[in-house]
C-alpha positions in Angstrom: 8.3 -3.0 -19.8 8.0 -1.3 -16.3 11.0 0.1 -14.3 12.1 -2.8 -11.5 9.9 -5.8 -13.0 11.5 -8.1 -15.7 10.2 -10.4 -18.1 8.3 -13.1 -16.1 7.5 -10.7 -12.8 10.5 -11.1 -11.2 11.4 -7.7 -9.3 15.5 -7.0 -9.9 16.0 -3.4 -10.0 14.1 0.1 -9.7 14.1 2.1 -6.5 10.6 3.0 -6.8 9.8 -0.9 -6.7 12.3 -1.8 -3.8 10.7 1.1 -1.4 7.1 0.1 -2.4 8.6 -3.6 -0.8 9.9 -2.3 1.9 7.4 -0.2 3.0 4.7 -3.3 2.7 7.1 -5.3 4.7 7.8 -2.5 7.4 4.0 -2.3 7.3 3.5 -6.0 7.7 6.1 -6.1 10.4 4.3 -3.6 12.6 0.9 -5.4 11.6 2.5 -9.0 13.3 3.8 -6.6 16.1 0.7 -5.5 17.4 -1.3 -8.1 16.7 -3.8 -7.0 14.6 -4.2 -9.1 11.8 -1.2 -10.8 12.5 -2.0 -14.3 10.5 -2.5 -12.6 7.3 0.6 -10.2 8.3 2.6 -13.5 8.6 1.5 -15.3 5.3 2.0 -12.5 3.3 5.5 -12.2 4.6 5.7 -15.6 4.0 5.0 -15.1 0.5 7.1 -12.4 -0.2 10.0 -14.2 0.9 9.1 -17.6 -0.9 8.8 -15.3 -4.6 11.6 -13.3 -3.5 13.6 -17.3 -2.9 12.3 -18.1 -6.3 14.7 -15.8 -8.2 17.9 -17.0 -10.2 21.1 -15.9 -8.2 21.4 -12.6 -11.1 17.8 -11.6 -10.0 18.7 -12.1 -6.5 22.1 -10.1 -6.7 20.4 -7.3 -8.7 17.4 -7.1 -5.7 20.4 -6.8 -3.2 22.3 -4.2 -5.0 18.7 -2.2 -5.2 18.5 -2.8 -1.8 21.9 -1.2 -1.1 21.2 1.9 -3.3 18.0 2.8 -1.2 19.7 2.0 2.1 22.4 4.2 1.0 19.8 7.0 0.4 17.7 6.6 3.4 20.5 6.4 6.2 17.9 6.5 9.1 16.5 3.1 7.8 19.7 1.2 6.4 20.5 -1.1 8.9 17.0 -2.4 9.1 16.8 -2.3 4.7 20.0 -4.1 4.9 18.3 -6.7 7.4 15.3 -7.5 5.3 16.6 -10.6 3.1 17.6 -12.0 6.1 14.4 -11.2 8.3 12.6 -12.7 5.1 15.1 -16.4 5.2 16.9 -15.3 1.9 20.3 -16.4 1.2 22.7 -13.7 -0.3 
C-alpha cells in the first residue's frame, strides 16, 4: 500500500500526499486568480472537494490531522493550509 492511500483510494494520511494535494490546490487557486484556464481550474477544485467530501468521517478526521501536521511544519503557510477544508466547502 502506498503511504497516504488506503483501500479504495481515499487519501487519509502521509505528509507527502497532503503536501502534493496542497500544491495542486495552490496552483489551481493561482490559475483562477489570474484567469488563465480558470474554468478548468475551478472544475478541478470542485472535483477535489467532491472526492474529499466522499470520505467517511474517520477518513476526513485523519485527513484534517494530516493537514494539521503539515501546517505545524510549515508555519509560513499554516493559516492557508488550515483554511483549505473551508475553502473547498468541507464540513469538519
